[in-house]
N, C-alpha and C positions, 0 to 999 in steps of 0.2 A: 674683831675687825674695826670697831669704833675707835681704837687707838690710832688708826690711820687718819683720823681727823686732824691730828697734829701736823700733818703735811700742809694744811692751810697756811701755816706760818711761812712756808717757802715763798709764795707769791707776795705776801705782806712784806717780808724782808727785802725782796727784790724792789718793791716800790718805795720802801722807806729809805733804803740806802742806794745811792747811785754808784754802782761798782764800775761804771764805764770811765776810762781815762780821758781827760780833756786835752786836746792839742791846741797850743797857743798859735794864733795866726795874726800877724801884723797887718793892720789895715789903716789906710790913711785917714778915714773919717768914719767913726763908729756911731755917730749920732743917728744915722738912718736905721742901723741895725738895732740900736737900743729902743727906738720907737716901735719897730716891728715886734720885738720881744715883749714889750709892755702891752702892746695891742693884743697878743695871742696867749698871754699867761693864763687867764681864766679858762679859755677853751682847752688848753693843754692839760690843765689840772683836772678838769671834768673828764676829758678823754682817759687820762691815766686812772682816775677813780672808777670809771665804768669798766675799764679793762681789769682792774684789781678785783671788782665784784664778780665779773664773769669767771675769772680764774679760780676765785675762792669757791664759787658755786659749782664749777666743774669738779674740783677736788672733793667737796662735800658730797655731791650727788654720786660720784664714783665709789666713794667709801661706803655710803649707805646701800648702794646696789649690791656690793660684795658682802654686806652684813645680812642680806636676805631678810628684809622686814616682812612681817605677816600680821594678819588681823588677830587681835586678842580673842575674838569669838571662836577661832579655830583651835583653841586650847584643848588638848586631849584630856579626857576624864580617866584614862587608864590607870593613873597612879592614885586615884581617890580610893579611900578605904571602903566606900559604899558603892563601888563600881564593879560590875562583873565583866571580866575580860574573856570574850569568846574567840577562839581561834578555829577557823574552818579550813581544813586541808582537803581539797578535792582529790580523793584517791580513786577516781574513775580511771579506766584503762587509757584514755587519751593522755593522762598525766604521766604515763610511763614512757612518753616520747623522750628522745635523747636531748640533753641540753649540752652546753659547752663542756661540762664536767661529767655529770652522771645522767640523771633523769630529772624531769621537771618535779616529780613528786619528791625526790630525795633533796633537791635544792630547796623546795618549799619547807620540808621538814627541818633542814639545817637552819634556814632563816627563822623558822618559828622558834627553834631552840634559842637562837641569839636574841630574839625579841623577848622571850620569857625571862632570860637572864638580865636584860637591861631594864625591865620594868621593876616596880617596887616589890621587894620580896614578900610583903604582906598582902599583895593582890590575890584575888581568888579567880581561878580559871575554869573554863569548861572547853573540852575539845570536841569539835564537830567533824564527822566524816560522813561519807555517803552511806555508811552502814548504820548510822544512828545508834551506836552502841550505848546502852543504858549506863554502863559503868563510867563512861566518860562525861556524863551529863550532870554529875554532882560536883559542886564547887570544890576545887582542889587548890592546894598551895603550890608554891613554886616547884618544890622537889617532886611532888606527885605529878604535876603537869609534865615535867621533863621526862619522868618515867613512862608516862602514858604516850608521849610522843615517840619514845623508842619502841613501844609495844604495839603501836597502831597497825591495823591491817593494811596490807599493800594493795588490796584490790577492793573495789566496791562498784555497784551499779550506778548508772546515771541518775542524778537527782536535780529537780528543778531548783534554781537559785532561790526563788521565792519561798519554797518550803524550808530551806535552811535558815533564811533570815527570820522567818516566823517562828522557827524552833528556838532560836536564841532569845527572841522577845518573850516567848512563853517561859523559858527557863529563868529569865530575869524576874518576871512576875512571880513565878512559882517559889523562887528562893528569896524574894523580897529585897532585891537590890534597887537602889534609887535610879541607877543608870547602867548602861552597858556599852562597851566598845567591842566591836566585832572586826577581827582582821581576816580577810577573805583571800586565801591563796588558791587560785584557779586559772585555768587557761581560757575560761569564758567561751566555751563553745557555743555557737549559735543555737544548737539543738537543745541545750540545757539552760540557757540564759532566759528563763521563763519566770516573769515576776507577777503573773496574773493572780496568784494566790497570796501574794505578800501585802501586808498592811503597814503603812508608814508608822513608825513609833518615834515620837519626838525625843524620847529618852535613850535612843539607840544611835550611837555613832558608828559609821562604817568606814573602814580603811581597806581599800581594794589593792591587791597586789597581783597584777597580771603576770602569769608565767608564760614566757614566749619561747617556742622551740624553733630551731632552724629548719626543721623538716616538716613540710606541710603537704607532701604528696603521699598518697596512700592508694594501694590496690587491695581489694578485699572481696571475699565471698559473702554476698549479702544474704542469700537464702537458697534453699533447694526445695523442689517439689516433684512428685511423681506424675507422669502423664496419665497413668491409670492407677486408681487407688486399690486395685485388685492385684494381689501378689499370689503367684502360684510357683511351685517348685518346677524348674525346668523350662518355664515360659519367659520369653524376653519382655522387658519393660524399659521404659525410658525415664531417665533422671534429668530434670531441667535444673540448671545451675545459673544463678544471676551473679555476674561479676561487675563490680563498680570500680571505675578509675576516677579518683579524686584529684589526680595530678594535672599538671599543665602541659603534658606531653602525651602523644599517642603511644600506645603499647602494641607492638606487633609480635605475634607468635608466643604468647604467654602460655606456658604449660599448665594444664589443669589435670590433677590426678584424683581418681576415685578408688579408694581402697575399702575392702569388705573383710572384716575379721583379720586385719593386718596384711591381707594379700591384695595385690593390684586387681581391680575389677574392670577398670576402663581408664583411658586417658585421652586427651585431645589438646589442641592448641587453640587460642582464641585471640582475636584482635579487638582491642577496646580503645575507642577514641577518648581524648581528654575530656574530663567533666561529664562522662556519660556512663551508661550501663548497657551490658550486652548479655543476652541469654545464650546458653550453650546446652545442647542435648547430648547425653551420654547413654549409650545402650548397654544393658547389663542383664545377666541371668542369675537368679538365686538357685544355688545348687542343693540347698538343704533347708529343712523347715526349722522353725525356732527364731530366736533373736539374732539379728545380724548387726554388728557394730560397724558403722560406716563413717568414713571421713572423706570430705572433699577438700583439697588443699592446693595452694599456690605459693610461690616464693616471692616475697616482697620485703625488703629491708629499708629502713630500720624498724618500721611499725609492723609488728608481727602478730599482735594479739588477735587479729581478725583474719589471719591467713588460712585458718582451718575452720570448717563447719562440720560438727559432729551430729549424727542422727542415727536412729535405730529403726531397722526394718524388721517387723515381726511377722513371720509366715507361720500361721497356726497349723500344727500337724493334723489336727482333727477338728472338724466343724460341728457344732451342736445344732440339731434340727429338732424342734418340738412341735408336734401336731396336736392341737387342742380339739377334742371331740370324743364322743362316746364309742365311735367305731372308726377303724382306720380306712383310709382311701388308698388310691394307687400311689400316693406319695410314699407309703411304706415300702412298696416294691422298689421304688427309686433309691431310697436312702438306707433302708434297714441293713442290707447285706454288703454295704460298701464300707471298707475300713477307713476311708477318709471322712466318714460322717458318724456321728453319734446320734442315732434316731431314737426318740422317745414319743410314745403316744400318751397323752395326759388328759385325764378327765377334768373338764373345767370346774366340776363341783369339788374336786380335791387337788387344786393346783398348788404348786410349790414356787413362791416368788423367788427364792434363792436360785432354784434351778432355771427358772425362766429368764433371770437376769443374765445368765451365761450363754444364752442361745444366740446364734447368728441369724437363724431363720425361725420365725414363729408362724405356723400355719393355722388359720381358723377355718376348719372344714365345715361342711354342710350340716354336721350333726352337733355342732357346738352351740350351747346356750350360755352366753356370757353375761354375767351381771355387770353392773356399772363399775364396780371396783376393779374387776379383771380387765375390762375394756380400757379404763384409765391407766392401768399398769402397762398394758401393751403400748399405749401411746408414749408412756415414759420410757419404755425400752427402746422404742423407735427413736426417740429423741437422743438416746445415748448411742445410737449407731446400728441397731438391729434392723433387719428387714421383716415386715409383717405382711402376710398375704391373707386376704379375707375373701372367702367364698360365701355365697348366699346361703342362708339357713333354709332347709327344706320345708319347715313348717311355718316360719314367720319371716317375711321379707325384711321387716324393719327391726329384726332381732339385734343387729349390730349398729343401731342408729347413732350411738355415741361416737363410734369409730368413723362412721360416714360423715357426721357433722363436723368433726375436727379436720377433715380433708375437703370440706365444702362439697360433699356429694349427697344426693338424696335418692333413695330407692322409691320409685313411683308405683310401678305395677309390674305384674308378671306377664310377659309376652310369650305365648305358646305357639307362635308361628315359626316353623322351621326356617332356618337361614344358615349362612356360613360366613366365615371371615372373608372380607373382601380385600383388605389391605393391612399392611403393618408398617410401622414407622422405621424404615430401614436406616435412615440417617440419624436416628436417635442413638445416644450413647448405649442404650440398653441393647440394641441390636447391631450396632456398627462393628463390634469385634466378635459377634456371634455368627453372622452369616458371611460365608466366603463368596458364594454365588447363589443368587436367588433364581430358581428356574422360572421360566415365563408362565408355565401352567402348573405351578406348585400346588400340591394337595394341602389346602388349609383346613383348619378345624371346622367341623359341621356342628351347628348348634340347634337343638330341638326346642328348647325353651330357655329364656333368659330374663333377667330383671332389667327393666328400662331404668337407666341411671341418668340423672340430671346433674350436671356439673356447673359450678359458678365460674369456670374458666381457669382455675388454678391447677387442676389435674391435667396430666398429659395423656392423650389416648394412644396407646401402643398398638392395640389390635382394634379394628373397626369392622362391624358387620355390614352386610349388604344393605340393610335398611337405614344405615347411618348411626345406629346405636353403638356405643363403645362396648367392647368385650373385656379388655384389659386396660386399666388406668393406673397411672403411677403418680405419686406426689411426694416430694421430699418432706420430711418431718424431723426437725432438729438435725442431728448428725446422720440419721437413717432414712429409710423410705417405707412408705405404705403402699402396697399394691392391692387393688380391688378388682376381683374377677366377677363378671356379671352372670356367669353360669356356674353350675356345680360340676364336680367330677363324676357324678352319678351317670350311669349309661343312659338313663331316661332323659337327661338334660343335654349332654353333648358327648362327642368323642374326643374331647381335648386331651385327655390322658393317653390316648392311643396315637395321637398325632406326633410326628417327628419334632414339632416345635416344643412339645411339653418338657422334655428332658433338659435341653439347653436353657429354656426359660427358668425352670426351677433352680438349676445350678447357678445361673447368673444372679438370681435373687439371693441365693445363699452366700455367694462370693461378695456381693455388695454389702451384706450384713457383716462380713468378715473383713471389711476394708481396713487398711493400714491404720493403726493407732497414731496418735500424734507423734510426728517424727522427732521433734526436739522441743526444748523449753529454753526460755531466755532468762538469764540471771538478772535479778532485780525487777523483772516485769511479771513473771509467772510466780505467784506466791501461794497458789493452791493447786492441788492435783485431785483428780476424780478417778475412782477405781470401781468398777462394776462387776468384778469376778471374784468377790469374797463372800463367803458364807456369813450371814448376819448373826450366827450363833456364836456365843463365847466372846471372850475378850481377846483383843489383838494389840500387839506391841509393834509399832512401826518405827523404822530407822532408815535414814538415807546415808549411805556410806560411799566414800570414793574407793578406787580400786585397791589401794594399799591399806585401807581401813584407818588411815590417819585422821580422817574427818568423819565424825558421826553426828548426824542431826536428828533430833527427836521432834517431829512435827506434831502440832495439835490435830486432833481428829474429830470428825463429826459424822454420824450416820443419818442419812436423809434420803427418802424416796428410793430405797434399795441401792443407794450409792454410798461409798465411803469417800469423804473429802478430807484431804490432808492440807493443813495450813502451815506455811513457813513464815515465821515472824521475823526476827532480826538475823537469824542464821540463814546463810545462803550457800548453795553448793559452789564449787569451782567449775571452770570450763572443762569439759570432757565427759566421761561416762560415770554414771552414779548408779549404784545398786539400791533398789527399794527392797528392804527385808521386812517380812512379816513374821513375828515370833521367831526371829533369827534364821528364817528360811528365805532364800532368794525368791522374790515374787516377779520382778521384772527389772530390766535395765532401762535407765533414762539417760538421754543425752542433753547436756546443758551447754549453751553458748553465750559468750559475752554479747551484750546489746550492741547492735550495729549502729545504734544512735551515736555511739562514741567514735565511729569510724569516719565521720564527716570532718575533714580538716578545715572547717570554716569557723573563724573566731570573731568575737565582737571587739572592735578596736577600743583601746583604753579611753579615748575621749568619748566614745559612744557609751561606754559603761557608765561613766560619771554623769553624762547628760541624761541618760535614761533614768538613773536612780534619782537624780535631783528633780526631774520632771514628775516623779511619782511622790515627791515629798520626803524623801529620805535625807538624813543628815550625813552627807558624804564628807568626812574629814579630809581625806586626801586619796589620790591614786598614786601609789609608790612603786618604785622598782625594788626587786628583791635584794639588790646590793645595798640599798639604803640602811638596812638593819645590821649589815656587817661592818661597813667602813665609816659610818657616821653615827653621831649621837641621834637618838630618836627624835628629839625636839628639832634638831637641825634638818632631819629628813622632812618633817612637816613644814618647816619654814621654807625649805627650798621648793616646795610645791606652790607657794604663793607667787602670784604674778606682779606683786608690787615692785620688785626689783627692776622689772622692765621699764616702769615709769621713770625710775631714777636714772637708768641708762639713757633714756630719751632726754631727760633734763641735762645730763652731762654732755650729750652730743650737741644740744642746742646752745649750751654755754660755750663750748669749743667753737662752734660755727660763729656765734656772736662775737667772740674775741677776734677771730680772723677778719670778720667784716669790719669791726671797729678799727683795727690796725691798718686795714687795706684802703678802706674807703672814707674814713673820717679825716679830712684834710684840715 
């Protein structure tokens, strides 16, 4: 463009040579005219000289503006031999939105290919994605980098921007490069543009490339949950569905479908206002026991990755009930001959932790003498979801003191005064779906002697005696519940086991211990699983497989506190249903969903991206458009980001206005 400075010869030539033709006019006396001409010659020459300077300045400023000048300090280090080039491709689900041609992710990948080809072939590259694949974090040459760009995964979970920047800084130090240049291809969602963990590195240059989609409206299923955590075959339940509308228009009559094992279980329509969320209730009935693969779905184009929400309902065919004690109580009559329950009487002196860990209901009867280890194990099982029912020991009131202390209860003394239950907490969840109609003069349990319990206020009284003492207390403990009964089932203590309340109470406690396991997991967020139904004996081989067995993940394992923990490192499942296999045998089905953090179509503006990074001390080389790498030289792309050309345009405009003013007003 600087060759355009030769155009300054045009105004010079105009001023040096007078191309205007003179017309001869005969006049009788020219003496007066000659005097006027001599009088204004100096002024006219000055005026012409000022006009010449302004015209030359206009041409020079205009040419320099089109040449895009920029500061030398903005020179890119990418072509230096001791510089590491990091390319970050945001492969989260939001980058699968449609662009003018394909998707944002594919546009970013093609631009990254063009960038790698334009840079020095001797440059060393690392490829960063949301999956943090180890094989991409070793310095690669140009050909290897192009190959890895072709092989990169199409999907990854959301990652904070600060974590990615820190990762590149760490790789620069690890591989001993003097500097690094990082090219960031992302849509810069507000939910993931988190820089709290990032530390400014003076040797790291950042080039931000915002990817912009024309589609910013999105409808999605955010989450689902059950109204009651207790599932039984043939009994109705309610599924709550949360639907979010990220668009700028209200949606009326949106169909929501709920399928179970591929068959329609329920459907409804919903109205969702713009920029808001609405909850929907769907009634359903489970017709069979076992695992039910469920999907809640809606229709929304073109952003479809969050239109389905997968989850698993597990209805246990048989519930395990273990009674700890040397002699059975009336609980044996309730559970032993029912095919829905697997009842076992276990002597506390010969307990089996593996069997205890599989129980939904653990009963500590009045003949049980528990040591501290067994009491702590019961607390651990309650934390994992089981129900534990504790009756007072016939010989020692404070026998179960460790259990009592952990639920903030204290056994004070034995009260031998006969009394009876005066009231029960009908509105509590424990009784709300148990009692259809409570008679006015119902026959409530009679108590002949009981243990006076003192509570610190955390436990809930479900049954209260006439003297104000609690008979049945409940307190949540981890994922499960601990129930404490102030009287024994012995006939000399009460008639509780003969009262009509006893059977539904014990069944409800069992069902609460068999509550639904976790419905689903989130890709990129849930990186460890816990399993409490495996025997601790022998070795186990674990594998997570998708339905067609095309993806097999071998997680790391750890045994702790009668639990098996599975850890997912870099490998992550895909959205849908995944089978957990133990020693090549199906153990359970898990449902995985993409993070709804990606569903919010709110993005950080490009000027805000640069301002935020600079405020934190980062060296932001430029914020470019993805087309800059395709149609222009890379250095030109950086130069065009400079604002110096605007000053030269202003100078050119002032020169032009100055010329007009001189010619018009200088008389």
